[in-house]
N, C-alpha and C positions, 0 to 999 in steps of 0.2 A: 211101766205100762205099756200093753200091747194093745193094739185095735187091729182086728181083723176087717178086710173090705166086706161089708155085709153082701149076702147073695140075693138078698131081696128086701123090700121096703119093710117087711115084717120084721126084719133083723135090726132095724134102724131104731126103733123107740126104746129109749131107757125107762125104767120104772121110775114114776115120780116126776118126769120131766116137765119143766115149765119154761116156756118161751113167749116174750112179748115183742112186738115190732111196733114203733111208733114213728111217725115223721116228725123231725125236728127242725128242718129247715129246706132251704133249696137244695132239692136233689139228694137229701139226706135221710137214711132210714136208720134207727137205732134199735138194735136187737139185744135185749136184755134176757139173760137165761139163768137158772140155777145150774149146779153142777151136772146134774143128769141131762139138762137142757143142753148145756154146751157139748156133751159127749154125743148126744142125739144128733145135733148140728154136725158135728165133725163126721159121723158115720154115715150121714145123709149126704154130705159132700163127697166122701169117699166113694159111695155107691154110684152117685150120678157121675164121677169121673170115669166109671167103668163102663158107662152106658154109650150108645152111638151118637154122634153128633146130631143136634137137635133135640135130644131128650131133654125134658124139663120138668120140674116139680114146683107145684104152688106150695108154699108154706102160708096157710092163712088161719083166720079165726073160725072158719066154718067147717070144721073137721080136719084141718091140714096141719095141726101142730101148736098153732099159736092160741094164746090166752085170749079170751072173750073181750078184754080190755084194749085189745090191739086196735090200732086204727090204721093199719098198713097191711099189705100182703107183699111177701118176697117170692119172687120167681128166680129160682136158679136153675140156668140153662147150660148145657154143654154144646160148645160151638167150635167148629175147626177154625181156628184163627191162624 
């Protein structure tokens, strides 16, 4: 399998993807996904890795990719460490 770095956010989303994020304990967030959801997450992280420092993306249940049963949002941010 090969995955190309997406050129835009429109290239990230796999057909049929499902992701859910829940808070499970102290500072712990569990992300559960089907196979297209995991591929979507991988492509999203690849896309973010090619952006300038400070770029971030909210993965949430309000149109940002998470199932509406999610009780958490996940923010991925590229930082110059």
